N, C-alpha and C positions, 0 to 999 in steps of 0.2 A: 484427748479424744473429744468427747462432747460436752465437757464441763470445765470450769475454771477451778483449778485446785486451790487457788488462793481465796476463793469466795464460794464455799459450799453452802449456798443459800439455804437457810433453814436447818442445816445440819451443824449444830453447835455442840459437838461432842468434846468433852474435855477429858483427856486421859492423863493420869498421873505418871505413867511410864509407858515405855515401848511394849513391855510385857502385857499391860492392860489393853493396849490398842490391838496387839496380836491376838489376845484371847477373844476379844470382841469380834475381830475379823474372822477367826476360825470358827467361832460359834455360829456365825452367820452362814458360812459355808457348810458346816455340819447340819444345819437345819433345812437346807435346800432339798426339795423332793427329788430333783434330778441328781444323777451321779456326777461328780466333779473330780477330774484328775489334772494336776498342775505339774508341769515339767519345766526345768530350767533350759537354758540355751544349749547345754551339753547333753540334753535328753535324760538327765537324771530326774527321776520321779521325786517330787518334793512333797506332794500331798495327794491324798484321796479322801473323799468324805465317806461316811457309812453307807450312803445310798449307792455309791460306786461299787462297794463291796457286795451289797445285796444284788444289784443288777448283773454284775459280771462274775461274781463268785471269787474274785481275786481279793485276798486279804491284805491288810496294811503291811504286815510283815513280809509278804511275798513280793511287794512291788516298791514300796517307799524306800528311798535311798539307793535304788538300783537303776541301772540304765534301762530305759524303756525299750530300746532296741533289743536288749537281752531277754527281758521278761515277757515282752509282748512283740514277738518278731514281726507280726503283720500290722503293727500300729502305723497309722498314717500321720500322727502328730509330728514326728520328726521332719516330714516333708513340709508341713505347715510352718514349722519353726524356720526351716531353711529358706523357704520361699517368701514368708511373710504374708501369704495370702490365705484368708480363712476359707473353710469348706463346711458346708452344711448338708444335713440329711444323708449321711453315710450309713447304710444298713449294715448291721453286724449281728452275729449269732454266737452265743456261748451255751452249748448244750441245748436245753429247751427254752432258753431265754433269748428273745429277739429284742434288739434295741437299735436306736438311731443315735448317731453321734454328730454333734456340731463341734468344730474345732476352730480356734483362732490363735494367732500369735499374740503374745503379751508384749506390748510396746511401752518403752519408757524413753522419752526424748528422741522419738523417731528411730529408735534401735530395738530390734527384737531381743528380748531378754528371756524368752521362754514361750510356753504355749499352754493352752487350756483346752481340755475336752469336756463337753457337757453331754452326758449320756441319758437318753430318755428310754425307759422300758416301754415297749409296744406289745409285749406278750399279752397283757390283759386287754388291751384295745382290740387286738386281733381275735382273742377268745370271745369278746363281747360281740364283735362283728359276725363271727361264725354263728353265735347263738341267735342273733337278729335274723340272719339268713335262714336259719332253721325254722324260726317262727313265721317268717314271711312265706316260706314254702307251704307250711301247714295252713296258713291263712288263705293262700291262693287255692289250695285243694278244697278247703271248706267253701270258699266262694264259688268255685266251679260246681260243687255238689249242690249248693243252694240254687244257683242258676239253672242247673239241669232239672232239679225238683220243681222249680217255678214254672219252667216250660211245660213240664208234664202236667 
C-alpha cells in the first residue's frame, strides 16, 4: 500500500511471539473510537471492536464467526470484497443510532483477502446540530426584538 513492510521507519517493535504481536494489534483496534468490523474473503466476520458493538448494538457473540450475509443481510461489505473497490460515507441507521460507514477491501500481494468497515456514530453530531439550530433561532428572535425596540 503506502509503506515499505521491510523498513517500518521508526517503528522498531520487537515481539517475542506471534501471540504478543496479535495482542498488540487487537489492543490497538479495541482502543479506536470508531467501530471496526473485519471480514475474511468468504464474508466470515472475524473481528469487531467494542465501539462497533456500542454503535450498532450488535454483540460479539451475535456476529463474530458468522457469515456477514446471514447476520447483517443489508451489509454492503461483501460487495466491497467482491469488487475490490472501497466505498465511503454510506449512511446507516440502527434504531435511534445513526452512523456513517467507510468500507475497504483488505489487500495482500494485490489479492483481496477480506474487508474492513469503519463505523462512525453521527447521532451525537446531529443532536448537537439540532441544538445549535434551536439557539440560532432564539438568537435571531432576540435580535429582531432588539432591532424593533431600537427603531421605536
